[in-house]
C-alpha positions in Angstrom: 11.7 6.1 9.6 9.9 7.8 6.6 10.6 11.5 6.4 8.9 13.8 3.9 10.7 17.1 3.9 9.4 20.3 2.2 8.0 18.2 -0.7 6.4 20.3 -3.3 4.5 19.3 -6.5 2.1 20.9 -9.0 0.3 19.4 -12.0 0.9 21.3 -15.3 -2.8 22.0 -15.7 -3.1 23.4 -12.1 -2.2 26.8 -10.7 -2.0 25.4 -7.2 0.9 23.6 -5.5 0.8 20.7 -3.1 3.1 20.9 -0.1 3.9 18.0 2.3 6.0 17.6 5.5 5.6 14.5 7.7 7.3 11.6 9.4 6.3 8.0 10.1 8.3 5.9 12.4 9.0 2.2 11.9 6.3 0.1 13.6 3.9 2.9 13.1 0.8 3.4 10.9 -0.2 6.8 9.7 -3.5 7.8 8.0 -3.8 10.7 5.6 -7.2 12.4 5.6 -8.6 15.4 3.9 -11.1 16.5 1.3 -11.0 15.2 -2.3 -8.5 17.0 -4.4 -6.2 18.0 -1.6 -3.4 15.7 -2.7 -3.7 12.5 -0.7 -3.1 10.1 -3.6 -0.6 12.6 -5.1 1.5 12.2 -1.9 1.5 8.4 -2.2 2.5 8.6 -5.9 5.4 11.0 -5.0 6.7 8.6 -2.3 6.3 5.6 -4.7 8.2 7.5 -7.4 5.4 7.7 -10.0 5.5 11.5 -9.8 8.5 13.8 -9.5 8.5 16.6 -6.9 9.7 20.1 -7.9 11.5 20.4 -4.5 12.0 18.5 -1.3 13.2 15.1 -0.1 11.8 11.7 0.5 14.0 9.9 3.1 13.8 6.3 4.3 16.1 5.5 7.3 18.1 8.5 6.3 18.6 7.4 2.7 17.3 9.8 0.0 14.8 8.1 -2.3 13.8 11.2 -4.2 15.7 10.4 -7.4 15.3 6.6 -7.4 13.0 4.9 -9.9 9.9 3.2 -8.4 11.4 -0.3 -8.7 14.4 0.7 -6.6 12.4 2.0 -3.6 11.9 -0.3 -0.6 8.2 -0.1 -0.6 5.0 -1.9 -1.5 1.8 -0.1 -2.6 -1.9 -0.8 -3.1 -3.5 1.4 -5.7 -7.1 2.7 -5.4 -8.2 0.4 -8.2 -6.3 -2.7 -7.0 -4.3 -2.9 -10.2 -4.9 -6.6 -10.8 -4.2 -8.4 -14.0 -7.5 -9.8 -15.4 -6.0 -12.6 -17.3 -4.3 -14.1 -14.3 -5.8 -16.1 -11.4 -6.0 -14.5 -7.9 -3.2 -16.8 -6.8 -1.0 -15.7 -9.7 -1.8 -12.0 -9.1 -0.6 -12.4 -5.5 2.5 -14.3 -6.6 3.6 -11.4 -8.7 4.5 -9.7 -5.5 7.3 -12.2 -5.1 8.5 -12.7 -8.7 7.1 -11.1 -11.9 8.1 -14.3 -13.8 5.8 -16.4 -11.5 8.8 -18.8 -11.0 8.4 -19.5 -7.3 9.7 -22.1 -5.0 7.3 -24.5 -3.2 7.9 -22.4 0.0 6.9 -19.2 -1.8 3.8 -20.8 -3.3 2.9 -21.8 0.2 3.4 -18.3 1.4 1.1 -17.0 -1.3 -1.6 -19.4 -0.2 -1.0 -18.4 3.5 -1.5 -14.7 2.5 -4.7 -15.5 0.7 -5.9 -17.6 3.7 -5.1 -14.9 6.2 -7.4 -12.5 4.3 -10.2 -15.1 3.9 -9.9 -15.6 0.1 -8.0 -18.8 -0.3 -11.1 -20.6 -1.9 -10.9 -17.9 -4.7 -7.3 -18.6 -5.6 -8.1 -20.1 -9.0 -10.6 -17.5 -10.1 -9.8 -14.4 -12.1 -10.4 -10.9 -10.9 -13.5 -10.3 -13.0 -15.1 -13.4 -11.5 -15.0 -12.0 -7.9 -16.5 -9.0 -6.2 -14.8 -5.6 -5.8 -14.2 -6.2 -2.1 -12.6 -9.6 -2.9 -10.4 -7.9 -5.5 -9.2 -5.4 -2.8 -8.2 -8.3 -0.6 -6.2 -9.9 -3.4 -4.4 -6.6 -4.0 -3.8 -6.4 -0.3 -2.4 -9.9 -0.1 0.0 -9.1 -3.0 1.3 -5.9 -1.3 1.7 -7.6 2.1 3.6 -10.6 0.7 5.9 -8.4 -1.3 6.6 -6.3 1.8 7.3 -9.4 3.9 9.5 -11.2 1.4 11.2 -8.5 -0.7 12.7 -6.4 2.1 10.1 -3.7 1.5 9.7 -2.0 4.9 7.4 0.8 3.8 3.7 0.2 2.9 1.6 2.7 1.0 -2.2 2.1 0.9 -4.6 4.2 -1.2 -8.2 3.5 0.1 -7.4 -0.2 0.5 -10.7 -1.1 2.4 -13.2 1.1 0.6 -15.2 -1.9 -0.9 -15.1 -4.1 2.2 -17.9 -4.7 4.7 -17.2 -3.9 8.4 -16.3 -7.4 9.5 -13.9 -8.0 6.6 -12.5 -4.5 7.0 -11.6 -5.3 10.7 -10.0 -8.6 9.7 -7.8 -6.9 7.1 -6.9 -4.1 9.5 -5.7 -6.7 12.0 -3.5 -8.4 9.3 -1.9 -5.1 8.5 -1.3 -4.1 12.1 0.3 -7.4 12.9 2.7 -7.3 9.9 3.7 -3.7 10.6 4.4 -4.5 14.2 6.2 -7.8 13.7 8.3 -6.6 10.8 8.9 -3.1 12.2 7.5 -1.5 9.0 6.1 1.9 8.5 2.7 2.3 6.8 1.0 5.3 5.3 -2.6 5.0 4.3 -5.1 7.3 2.5 -8.6 6.8 3.9 -11.8 8.8 3.8 -13.2 6.8 6.8 -12.3 8.5 10.1 -12.9 5.2 11.9 -9.9 3.6 10.1 -7.5 5.7 12.1 -9.0 4.6 15.3 -9.1 0.9 14.3 -5.5 1.1 13.2 -4.4 3.1 16.3 -2.8 5.3 13.7 -1.2 8.8 13.7 -3.4 11.1 11.6 -2.2 13.7 9.1 -4.9 16.1 7.7 -4.1 17.8 4.4 
């Protein structure tokens, strides 16, 4: 279970303060909704460890993650911009989710191809991010996050608008992949989305901030 308890944060240039309290069970997907500027992405960055709260706790399965650096937290995250490396192929971008050195076993390379195939982008594996569309880039980023979650004992998934550039059919396919992984691996997922239909499609708990 993910527990966010009395988490508070404010940016140096802002007079306001963000406040968060929520829980997400294992096997559950939650969607965070709200107007722009209300702190949705800030919440994900706090959980991931890229921002430091002024007070409060971030707990996973009862363990306090609040002081841990990002690389020590048992989570996988998709950023709003995908955060792909332009000089690497799509296949290598996904493989980074398993090993930053790209030194993978044959089984792991097969898992990379399976992840690309599950999201309908295996034919693009040798292309670089700038050679494919924005929606295809989002699927590469999703494949990397999901394979990291499945192989690196990351039971918490954080998504920041992961489907914003996808057409409806592709969006639905990606949602099914996420739902299946969360259920089969007993993960917890927290997603920022401006599309109210995403919560319905994901059968998700909704937090409005």
